[in-house]
C-alpha positions as CSV (number, residue, x, y, z in Angstrom):
1,M,-110.7,-134.4,4.3
2,T,-109.8,-133.3,7.8
3,F,-108.3,-135.4,10.5
4,N,-109.2,-134.6,14.1
5,Q,-106.2,-134.8,16.4
6,V,-106.5,-137.4,19.2
7,A,-106.4,-135.8,22.6
8,A,-103.2,-136.6,24.5
9,I,-105.3,-136.7,27.7
10,P,-108.5,-138.9,27.4
11,E,-111.8,-137.4,28.5
12,P,-113.3,-138.4,31.9
13,E,-115.9,-140.5,30.1
14,T,-113.1,-142.6,28.6
15,Y,-111.7,-143.3,32.0
16,A,-115.2,-144.1,33.4
17,L,-115.9,-146.6,30.6
18,L,-112.4,-148.2,31.0
19,L,-112.8,-148.5,34.8
20,A,-116.4,-149.9,34.4
21,G,-115.1,-152.5,31.9
22,L,-112.2,-153.6,34.1
23,G,-114.5,-153.7,37.1
24,M,-116.9,-156.0,35.4
25,L,-114.1,-158.3,34.2
26,G,-112.7,-158.5,37.7
27,F,-116.2,-159.1,39.2
28,M,-116.9,-162.0,36.7
29,A,-113.5,-163.5,37.3
30,R,-114.0,-163.5,41.1
31,R,-117.5,-165.1,40.7
32,R,-116.0,-167.9,38.6
33,L,-113.3,-168.6,41.1
34,N,-115.7,-168.6,44.0
35,N,-118.1,-171.0,42.2
36,R,-115.4,-173.6,41.7
37,V,-114.6,-174.0,45.4
């Protein structure tokens, strides 16, 4: 069995997915707050 080392610096795709996820969460949170008022 061989274990691949985890890269210390994540690949650009990882950052893209992370930013997209956070953006969606922020967008949904803003829509919910705006709908209450």
